[in-house]
N, C-alpha and C positions, 0 to 999 in steps of 0.2 A: 315172490312177494309173500310176506307173512300174513296169515289170515287170523281173524278173531277166534276161530275155532281151535287154534293151536297148530294147525298144519301150514305148510307153505305151498305155493302154487307157482309153476313156471316151467317153460316160457309161457307168456300170456299173449294172446292175440285179441285186439280190440277193433271191431269193425265200426267205422264212423263215416259221416258225411260232413261236408262243410259247404257254406253258402256265403256269398259276399266276398269282400276283400279285406284282408288284414292291413291296417294302416301302418305308416312308417314307424310310429311309436309303439306298435303292437299293443295298443291300449283299448281297442274296440271289440274285443272278443267276448262273445256270449256263449256259455255252455247251456244247451237245452237238455234237460233230463226227462226221459220218457217214463210213462206209467207202466203198470204191471204187464199189459199185453201189447205195449208199444214197441218201437224199435228206433233205429237211426234214421228212418225214412220220413223225416218230419215234413219234407217238401218233395215235390216231384212224384212221378209215377212209381208206385211200389213194385219191385221186381217180381214178387210172388203173386200178389192179389190183382195187380193192374189198376188199383185204385189210387186216388190222389194221396199225397202225404197227410199224416194224421193231424197236423196243426196248420193247415193252409188258411184257415180262418184268421189266424193271428200272426203268422209268419210269412214274410215275403216282401218283394219290392213295394215300398210305400205303406206297408201294413204296420201294425203296432210294434212288432219286432222287425225292424226295417232292414232288409238285406242290402239296401243302398247305403246304409249308414254303418251297420255292424257286420262283423265277421262271425258267423254262427257255426257252432260245432255241436253235433248230436251223435252220441255214440251208443251202440248197443251195450247194455250193461254186462258186467261180468256175471256169468251164469245164464246169459241169454241164449237165443237159438237163431240169431240172424248174423252169424259170423264171428261173434266174440266167443272166447273160451267158455265152455259150459259143459253140461253133462252129455250133450250129443256129440262132443268132440272126442279126440283120441287121447287116452292117457299115455304120455310118452314113456312111462315106466313099463307098461305092459303091451303097448301096441293095440290094445282093445278099446272099444268105445267106453267112455267113463261110466255112463249110466249112474246108478246110485253110489258108485264108488267115488264120485266127484265130491270134494269137500264142501261142507255147508258154508255158504257165504252170507255176509251181512250187508246192510246198507253202507256201513263204514268201509267194508272191503270194496264195494262197487265204487265208492268215492276215491279210494286209494288208486284203483285202476284208472279212473278218469284223470286223476292228477298226473299219473305217469304218461297218459296220452297228451295232456297239456304240456308236460315237459318235452315230450317228443316233438311237439309242434313249435317249440322254442318260445312259448308264451309264459312270461314270469307271473303275470297277474291278469286275471279275468276282469272284464268290466262288470259282468253280471252272471249269475247262475239262476236259471228260471226253470220251473217245472211244476206239474200238478199231480196230486195223488201220491203214488210212490215216487214220482219225480220230485214232488215237494219235500218228501222225506230226505231225498238226496240233497236238495238245496239246503235244508236245515243242517244236515250233516257237514256239508261244505263249510257253512258259516261257523259251526261249532269246532270243527277240526282244523280248518285251514283258513281262518279269518283274514290273514295277511295276503291271501292269494285271490281275493275277490273284493270288488268295490261295492257291489250291490247284490241283493238277494231277493227273489220274488217267489216265495212258497205259496202255492195255490191249492185250495181244496185239500188240505192235508192235516197232519197232526204230529206232535212231538213223540207220540207213542201209538202203537196199535191197540185198540180197545179189545176187551174180552169178546164183544159181539163180533167184531171183525175177524178175530182169530177163529171164532166158532164157524163163521161162514167159510173161511179158508180151509178149515179142517174137513168140512163137508165135501168140498171140492177135491181135496187130496184123497179122502177115503173113496170117493167115486172113481178116481183114477186107479188107485191101488186095488180096488175090488174088481176091476175089469180083468177077465182071465187072460187078456192079451198083454197085460202089463209085465208079467214074468219077473216080478221083483226088480223091475227097472232094466232088465236085460232084453227088452222086446226087440231091439234092433238085431240082436244075434239070432232071434227066432223068426226074423222076417215079418214081424207083425208090429202093430201100433195099437195102444189102448184108446182108440178113437171114440168109443162109446162113453167111456169114463171121462175123458177129457171134454167131450161135448157137454155132458151133464155138469161138469165143473164150471164150464163157461156159462151155461144157462143160469146156474145158481148165482154166479158172480154178477152176471149182467142185470139181474133183477135189482141188485143193490146199487147199481149205477143210475137208476131212474127213480123218480119220485112217484108216489101213488097218483098224483095229479097228472104227471107226464104219461103214465101208463093209461090212465082213464081217457085223457085227451086223444091219445094216439090210437087206442084200440077199443076202449069201453068193453062191452060184452058182445061186440059184433062178431058174427060168424064168418068163417073163412071159406070163401068160394062154395057156399051152399045155402040153400033156402031154409033148411030145417036141421035140427040136431040129428046126429047119426045114431045116438044111443049106443055108442061104442067108445073106443079109446083112440080114434084118429084125432087130428088137430081140428076139432070143431071150431074153436075160437081163434080169432086173428092173433091174439097175444101168444097162444100156444105155437102157432105156425112161425111167428116171429122168433121166439126163443129157440125153436128147433133149427131155424135157419142160422141164427147166431152160433149155435153149437156146431153145426155141420161145416160152416165156412171157417170157423176158428181152427179146427183140427188140420186144415190144409196148410196152415202157416205157422203153427206153434208146436213145440216139442213138449210132450207130457212131463218128462222129468224136469225140464226147465220150469214148468209151472209149479211143481212141487218145491223146487229150490227157491224160486223168487217169492212165492207166498210165505215160505218160512222166514226169509230175510225180512219181510215186512213185519211178521209176527214178533221177531226178536227186537225190532226197533223200539228204543226207549231212551231218549236223550237224557231225561232227568236221572234215570238209573245209572247212566254212565257218568253223571256229575254229582255224585253224593246224594241223589234223590231230590235235588233242587234244580228245576229247569232253568231258572235264571242264571245259574252258575255256568251253563253251557255258552252263554253269551257275554259273560263278564269281560270287560275291557275291549270288546269288539268295536271296531270302527266301521263295520259293514252297515250300509243303509238298506233297511228292509221295507218291503211292501208286501204285507200279508193280506191275502184275499180269500174270502169264503163265499158260499152261495146259500141263500136262505132255505132252500128245499133239499139240501144235501144232508141225508141222514146217515150216510156212510162215514163221512168226515164232517160232522156238524159244526156250525159256526162257533160253538163254545170251545172247540179244540183250537181253532185258529186264534180266537180271542185270548186263550190261555198263553199261546206262543207270543202274541203281541204284548201282553202284560208282563211276561217274563223278561222280554227284551227291554221294555220300559223300566222295569224294576231295577235294572243295572245301568240306567241312563243311556240306553241304546237309542239309535236313530231309527224309529219305526213308524210307519203309517199302517192303518188297518181299515179295511172296508168289507162290508157284507153286501153282496149284490142280490137284489130281489129277483127271483126267477122261480118258475115251477118245474124246471127241467132236471132237477136233481144233481147228483154228483157229476154226471157227464156234461154239465153246462160248460165246464172249462174247455171242452173239446168242440163245442158248438158255436154257432154264430150268435154271440151275445155282444151287441154293440157297446153297452156300458162297460163290460169287462175289457174289451179291446181299448176303449178310451182311457181307462184307468192304467192299464199296462203301458200304453204309449205315453201317457202323461208323466208317469213315474220315471220311465227310462229317459225320456227327453229332458225331464227336470234335473236328473242327476248326471246326465252325460256331460253337461258343461263343466260340472265340478270335477269330472274325471279327465277333462281335457280332450274330449271327443268333439271335433268340429262337425257342424252340419254339412251335408253334401249338397 
């Protein structure tokens, strides 16, 4: 497969899960696109963490994305570390682990790999592509690159390009990983080590951006962690410190540090307008895709203005688009949490357009 960086990659393995049943017309397939630290285990028990799937609030029998009605596909992205081809895999040319010898991939490359998976499954056209955050970037890329291969698109808590602030946060995380002495220029597997300290700091930094100030205040405030007084040292005196350290320590057990470098870089490079002559509306010109664009009021990582710009660009070329901002104090992570209004909007949109796509109720 040719990549945007000018190199080619192959053979490619894509790890994926499916749920529900494909109908006779093969018209009820929905592709779920995961975010930066997600994977294909959208439902069911995660084989590494033992925790429930990452979107069980929204996906499942009778839920907003109903596995009784739709056939769901969720794949680990190209460059990921849960079974898909990525830097933790083997370079067939050398027989060594790729490490940082792996080619740099883009959101568009991830979508091309997903399209090959959809071809492999014998599905000509998806009913919908749905995803939040980096998953929402993939949704927008699908709609821009392959509009004839999907009926509807639901980009959630995302943007048509990565902002300078978000690139800056990613760079802090990457530098933390690369400054870890166990990183070994990306060849840590050959040294029998892993840059767990650097990766944990990267996760801690990123996790702060997923929550709003109000969410942090409501959850932790300035409460102390398992102690009645300050230690006057550098232990985790505050609950919020303990929480972030826990997030970092558990993350390193399931994620590859080099994958983190590559995936964050793919997000940084994402810019739909730049790929279409500097005019975002041109990415959607002539598209017959039906869009439902969703944002959250307290999301400062991908603020509502970014989603509104996408909706306006689609409308500017007479596209079929609806847009909503959901009021919540839970920040960017709201799309992963139990938000009843969010679930009702997703369900209402999909149910509303399913009839136009010829998908019968079960």
